[in-house]
C-alpha positions as CSV (number, residue, x, y, z in Angstrom):
1,X,24.3,-3.4,19.8
2,X,25.2,-4.8,16.4
3,X,23.4,-4.7,13.1
4,X,23.8,-7.5,10.6
5,X,22.0,-9.5,8.0
6,X,18.9,-11.7,9.2
7,X,19.7,-15.5,8.5
8,X,16.7,-17.8,7.0
9,X,16.8,-19.7,10.4
10,X,15.7,-16.5,11.9
11,X,12.4,-16.0,9.9
12,X,10.2,-16.5,12.8
13,X,11.8,-14.0,14.8
14,X,11.9,-11.5,12.0
15,X,8.3,-12.1,11.3
16,X,7.5,-11.1,15.1
17,X,8.9,-7.7,14.6
18,X,7.8,-6.9,11.1
19,X,5.1,-4.0,11.4
20,X,3.6,-3.7,7.6
21,X,3.1,-6.2,4.8
22,X,5.8,-4.7,2.8
23,X,8.3,-5.4,5.3
24,X,6.9,-8.9,6.0
25,X,9.0,-12.2,5.3
26,X,6.5,-13.3,2.7
27,X,6.3,-10.0,0.7
28,X,10.4,-10.6,0.7
29,X,10.0,-13.7,-1.1
30,X,7.4,-12.7,-3.6
31,X,9.7,-9.7,-4.5
32,X,12.8,-12.2,-4.8
33,X,10.4,-14.3,-7.0
34,X,9.7,-11.1,-9.0
35,X,13.4,-10.5,-9.7
36,X,14.4,-8.5,-7.0
37,X,17.2,-9.1,-4.5
38,X,16.2,-9.0,-0.8
39,X,18.1,-8.0,2.0
40,X,17.1,-8.2,5.8
41,X,18.9,-6.5,8.2
42,X,18.2,-6.9,12.0
43,X,19.2,-5.1,15.1
44,X,20.6,-7.3,17.9
45,X,20.8,-6.0,21.6
46,X,22.4,-8.6,24.0
47,X,22.3,-11.1,21.6
48,X,18.3,-10.3,20.9
49,X,16.7,-9.2,17.7
50,X,15.0,-6.1,18.4
51,X,14.3,-4.2,15.2
52,X,14.1,-5.6,11.7
53,X,14.4,-3.8,8.4
54,X,13.8,-5.1,4.5
55,X,15.2,-3.6,1.7
56,X,14.7,-4.4,-2.1
57,X,17.3,-3.8,-5.0
58,X,16.2,-3.9,-8.5
59,X,19.1,-4.4,-11.2
60,X,18.8,-1.7,-13.9
61,X,18.2,-2.8,-17.5
62,X,21.6,-3.5,-19.4
63,X,23.6,-1.7,-16.6
64,X,25.6,-3.1,-13.9
65,X,24.0,-0.2,-11.3
66,X,20.8,-0.9,-9.1
67,X,18.0,1.0,-7.2
68,X,17.2,0.3,-3.7
69,X,13.8,0.5,-2.3
70,X,12.9,0.5,1.6
71,X,9.1,0.7,2.0
72,X,7.2,1.4,5.2
73,X,9.8,1.3,7.7
74,X,8.7,2.1,11.2
75,X,11.5,4.5,11.8
76,X,13.9,6.6,10.5
77,X,17.7,7.7,12.4
78,X,21.3,8.1,11.1
79,X,22.2,4.7,12.5
80,X,19.5,3.0,10.3
81,X,20.5,4.9,7.0
82,X,24.3,4.1,7.5
83,X,23.4,0.3,7.7
84,X,21.4,0.9,4.6
85,X,24.0,3.0,2.9
86,X,26.8,0.4,3.4
87,X,24.4,-2.5,1.9
88,X,23.7,-0.2,-1.1
89,X,27.1,0.3,-2.1
90,X,27.5,-3.3,-1.8
91,X,24.7,-3.5,-4.3
92,X,26.1,-0.9,-6.7
93,X,22.9,1.2,-6.2
94,X,22.6,4.6,-7.4
95,X,20.1,5.6,-4.4
96,X,17.6,4.0,-2.2
97,X,14.0,5.4,-2.3
98,X,12.8,5.5,1.5
99,X,9.0,5.6,2.1
100,X,8.4,5.3,6.0
101,X,5.6,4.5,7.5
102,X,5.5,7.3,10.1
103,X,2.5,9.4,10.3
104,X,3.0,13.4,10.7
105,X,-0.5,14.8,10.7
106,X,-3.8,13.6,11.1
107,X,-7.5,15.0,9.9
108,X,-10.2,13.4,12.3
109,X,-13.5,12.5,10.1
110,X,-16.8,13.5,11.1
111,X,-19.4,11.8,9.2
112,X,-17.3,11.9,6.0
113,X,-16.1,15.5,6.6
114,X,-12.7,16.3,7.8
115,X,-12.1,18.1,11.2
116,X,-9.0,20.6,11.6
117,X,-5.7,19.1,11.6
118,X,-3.8,17.5,14.5
119,X,0.0,17.0,14.9
120,X,1.0,13.4,15.6
121,X,4.1,12.4,17.3
122,X,7.6,13.2,17.5
123,X,8.9,15.1,14.3
124,X,11.4,13.4,11.9
125,X,13.6,16.0,10.0
126,X,14.9,13.6,6.6
127,X,16.7,16.4,5.4
128,X,19.1,16.8,8.7
129,X,19.7,12.8,8.1
130,X,20.9,13.7,4.3
131,X,18.0,12.4,2.4
132,X,16.4,14.4,-0.3
133,X,12.7,14.6,-1.8
134,X,12.2,11.4,-3.9
135,X,12.3,12.0,-7.6
136,X,9.5,9.5,-8.2
137,X,7.5,8.5,-4.9
138,X,5.6,4.9,-5.0
139,X,3.6,5.5,-2.2
140,X,0.9,8.5,-1.8
141,X,1.7,10.9,1.0
142,X,-1.6,10.6,2.5
143,X,-4.2,7.7,3.1
144,X,-7.3,7.1,5.1
145,X,-7.1,4.8,8.2
146,X,-10.5,3.8,9.8
147,X,-10.7,2.7,13.5
148,X,-12.3,-0.6,13.4
149,X,-12.8,-0.9,17.6
150,X,-16.2,1.0,17.7
151,X,-19.6,-0.9,17.0
152,X,-21.2,-1.4,13.6
153,X,-24.0,0.9,14.3
154,X,-21.2,3.6,15.5
155,X,-19.2,3.3,12.1
156,X,-22.5,3.6,9.9
157,X,-23.3,6.7,12.2
158,X,-19.9,8.1,11.3
159,X,-20.2,7.5,7.6
160,X,-21.4,10.1,4.9
161,X,-25.2,9.6,4.6
162,X,-24.4,9.4,0.9
163,X,-22.2,6.2,1.6
164,X,-24.8,4.7,4.3
165,X,-27.5,5.3,1.4
166,X,-25.5,3.5,-1.1
167,X,-24.9,0.6,1.1
168,X,-28.4,0.0,2.0
169,X,-29.2,0.3,-1.8
170,X,-26.9,-2.5,-2.7
171,X,-28.2,-4.5,-0.2
172,X,-31.8,-4.1,-1.3
173,X,-31.0,-4.6,-4.8
174,X,-29.5,-8.1,-4.1
175,X,-25.8,-7.5,-4.3
176,X,-23.7,-10.3,-2.6
177,X,-20.3,-10.1,-1.1
178,X,-18.3,-13.1,-0.1
179,X,-14.7,-14.0,0.5
180,X,-13.3,-16.4,-2.2
181,X,-9.6,-17.2,-2.4
182,X,-10.0,-19.8,-5.3
183,X,-8.2,-19.9,-8.5
184,X,-11.4,-18.9,-10.2
185,X,-11.6,-15.9,-7.7
186,X,-8.2,-14.9,-8.8
187,X,-9.1,-14.9,-12.3
188,X,-12.1,-12.8,-11.9
189,X,-10.1,-10.2,-9.9
190,X,-7.6,-10.1,-12.8
191,X,-10.4,-9.9,-15.4
192,X,-12.3,-6.7,-13.6
193,X,-8.7,-5.4,-12.8
194,X,-7.7,-5.0,-16.2
195,X,-11.1,-4.0,-17.5
196,X,-10.6,-1.1,-15.0
197,X,-7.0,-0.1,-15.9
198,X,-8.4,0.2,-19.3
199,X,-11.3,2.3,-18.4
200,X,-9.5,4.5,-16.2
201,X,-6.0,4.6,-18.6
202,X,-3.5,3.6,-15.7
203,X,-0.9,1.5,-15.5
204,X,-0.2,-1.3,-13.6
205,X,1.7,-4.8,-13.2
206,X,0.8,-7.5,-15.7
207,X,-1.2,-10.5,-14.8
208,X,2.1,-12.6,-14.1
209,X,2.8,-10.4,-11.5
210,X,-0.3,-10.8,-9.3
211,X,-0.2,-14.3,-10.2
212,X,3.0,-14.7,-8.5
213,X,1.8,-12.1,-5.6
214,X,-1.0,-14.3,-5.0
215,X,0.9,-17.7,-5.0
216,X,3.6,-16.4,-2.1
217,X,1.0,-14.2,0.0
218,X,-2.2,-16.4,0.2
219,X,-0.4,-19.4,1.4
220,X,1.1,-17.1,4.1
221,X,-2.4,-16.1,4.9
222,X,-1.9,-12.4,4.3
223,X,-3.8,-11.8,1.1
224,X,-7.7,-12.5,0.6
225,X,-9.9,-11.8,-2.3
226,X,-13.6,-10.3,-1.8
227,X,-16.0,-10.6,-4.8
228,X,-19.3,-8.9,-5.4
229,X,-21.9,-10.1,-7.3
230,X,-25.5,-9.4,-8.5
231,X,-27.6,-12.6,-10.0
232,X,-24.3,-14.6,-10.3
233,X,-22.5,-11.6,-12.2
234,X,-19.3,-10.3,-10.7
235,X,-19.4,-6.3,-10.5
236,X,-16.3,-5.7,-8.0
237,X,-13.4,-7.3,-6.6
238,X,-10.6,-6.3,-4.0
239,X,-7.5,-7.9,-2.7
240,X,-6.8,-6.8,0.9
241,X,-3.9,-7.9,3.2
242,X,-4.3,-8.8,6.4
243,X,-1.3,-8.3,8.7
244,X,-0.8,-8.2,12.6
245,X,-3.7,-6.2,13.6
246,X,-4.3,-4.4,10.5
247,X,-6.2,-4.6,7.2
248,X,-4.9,-3.1,4.2
249,X,-6.9,-2.0,0.9
250,X,-3.9,-2.3,-1.7
251,X,-5.9,-3.5,-5.0
252,X,-9.4,-2.9,-6.2
253,X,-11.3,-3.4,-9.4
254,X,-14.9,-3.1,-10.8
255,X,-16.9,-3.5,-13.9
256,X,-18.1,-1.0,-16.0
257,X,-21.7,-2.2,-16.2
258,X,-24.5,-1.7,-13.2
259,X,-22.7,0.8,-11.4
260,X,-26.1,1.9,-10.2
261,X,-25.8,-1.2,-7.8
262,X,-23.5,0.6,-5.7
263,X,-21.4,-2.9,-5.2
264,X,-18.3,-1.4,-4.5
265,X,-19.8,0.7,-1.4
266,X,-21.4,-3.0,0.1
267,X,-18.1,-4.6,-0.8
268,X,-16.0,-2.3,1.5
269,X,-18.7,-2.4,4.4
270,X,-18.3,-6.1,4.4
271,X,-14.6,-6.1,4.4
272,X,-15.2,-3.7,7.3
273,X,-17.4,-6.1,9.0
274,X,-15.0,-9.0,8.4
275,X,-12.0,-6.6,10.1
276,X,-13.8,-6.6,12.8
277,X,-15.0,-10.0,13.4
278,X,-11.3,-11.2,12.9
279,X,-10.1,-8.7,15.5
280,X,-8.3,-6.2,13.1
281,X,-7.9,-2.9,14.9
282,X,-7.6,-0.7,12.0
283,X,-8.6,-0.4,8.0
284,X,-5.8,1.2,5.9
285,X,-7.2,2.3,2.7
286,X,-3.8,2.3,0.7
287,X,-3.6,6.0,-0.7
288,X,-5.7,9.2,-0.9
289,X,-5.4,12.9,-2.1
290,X,-4.7,15.2,0.4
291,X,-7.1,17.5,2.5
292,X,-7.7,20.2,0.1
293,X,-8.3,17.5,-2.6
294,X,-9.1,18.9,-6.0
295,X,-12.4,17.8,-7.6
296,X,-10.8,17.9,-11.0
297,X,-8.1,15.5,-10.0
298,X,-8.7,12.0,-11.8
299,X,-8.2,9.9,-8.8
300,X,-10.8,12.4,-6.5
301,X,-13.5,9.7,-7.1
302,X,-11.3,7.0,-4.9
303,X,-10.5,9.9,-2.7
304,X,-14.3,10.7,-2.2
305,X,-15.3,7.2,-2.1
306,X,-12.9,6.1,0.8
307,X,-13.6,9.3,2.8
308,X,-17.3,8.9,2.7
309,X,-16.6,5.5,5.3
310,X,-15.8,8.0,8.3
311,X,-11.9,7.3,8.0
312,X,-9.1,9.5,9.4
313,X,-7.0,11.2,6.8
314,X,-3.3,10.7,7.7
315,X,-0.2,12.3,6.4
316,X,3.0,10.6,6.4
317,X,6.5,12.0,6.2
318,X,7.0,11.7,2.5
319,X,9.1,9.8,0.3
320,X,12.8,10.4,0.4
321,X,15.9,9.5,-1.8
322,X,19.3,8.2,0.0
323,X,21.6,9.4,-2.9
324,X,24.6,6.8,-3.1
325,X,26.0,8.0,-6.7
326,X,25.2,11.5,-7.7
327,X,26.0,11.8,-11.2
328,X,24.2,8.3,-12.0
329,X,21.3,9.1,-9.8
330,X,20.7,12.5,-11.9
331,X,21.1,10.6,-15.2
332,X,18.8,7.8,-14.3
333,X,16.2,10.3,-13.2
334,X,16.5,12.1,-16.5
335,X,16.6,9.0,-18.5
336,X,13.2,7.8,-16.4
337,X,11.5,10.9,-16.4
338,X,11.6,10.9,-20.3
339,X,10.3,7.5,-20.5
340,X,7.2,8.3,-18.0
341,X,6.6,11.5,-20.3
342,X,6.3,9.0,-23.5
343,X,4.2,6.6,-21.6
344,X,1.8,9.1,-20.4
345,X,1.7,10.7,-23.9
346,X,1.1,7.3,-25.5
347,X,-1.9,6.6,-23.2
348,X,-3.5,9.9,-24.3
349,X,-3.2,8.9,-27.8
């Protein structure tokens, strides 16, 4: 077995094995366009590519050091981490943030309510592999995943009654949903997105980031825009990723007006229907609070909205840092922590 960099001409073989949108070749090309250095590693056995990993390196402003990021890996083991450490050293990386796509626990959802926790699969011990808890995770440790195999009737029956009611209400009130991947639809999405960020007071990438993302992911067939309208007025917009056998909901936005029409509820249901028609097996709702979600948490509304559709809650093994330069890592985290405190303070002013 050997581990080496993937060559450009091995793109098709790489894409056959990648298992998550953030490990896709297209996402790597987008990150390149956005200024990151992208490294793709492959595990070869008997001359055949068996596993692939994609790692990003981001330069620190005004410094010769970098920070690495390895999102949504399908596995975590010592040989893999050794290869990534060697790669990180060649990029003068202080650390690599690793967020595996490995599920640890699952809470089945019965009509919008969570059942008892179940363990999932063989446990992974990141601490035993020399990792330490991430200083600043990017992914939530929990998400909701909806099984799309049941019939529409079964899916509706397993929703919280309020969610089902809101879907029917939006239909009765004349809300319409359609997929639209045109430049005009992207503008609608961005306008609603930045209305939402101002209203909710959270930070997000700028418009150019999303334009670059769309310019790369849409031609690759990975990204789709769904819009909800009422009498021609856009009320909600989502970008969803479709990759391999799963749909993902990374970005959503809504207007402040006409919230009583429940446009987002119908939008989500239409995307579920779209997923079933196109053969997707699961719908990953991309982040949630935990099983004991606090109603006072600012993200509780998003959490409750997603839970109402009947998806299982899952917990990943978490976010971990592979530290290469201890002193530089501690200094960077101190300065970055001060930066985020300032940003949060400015948001409240």
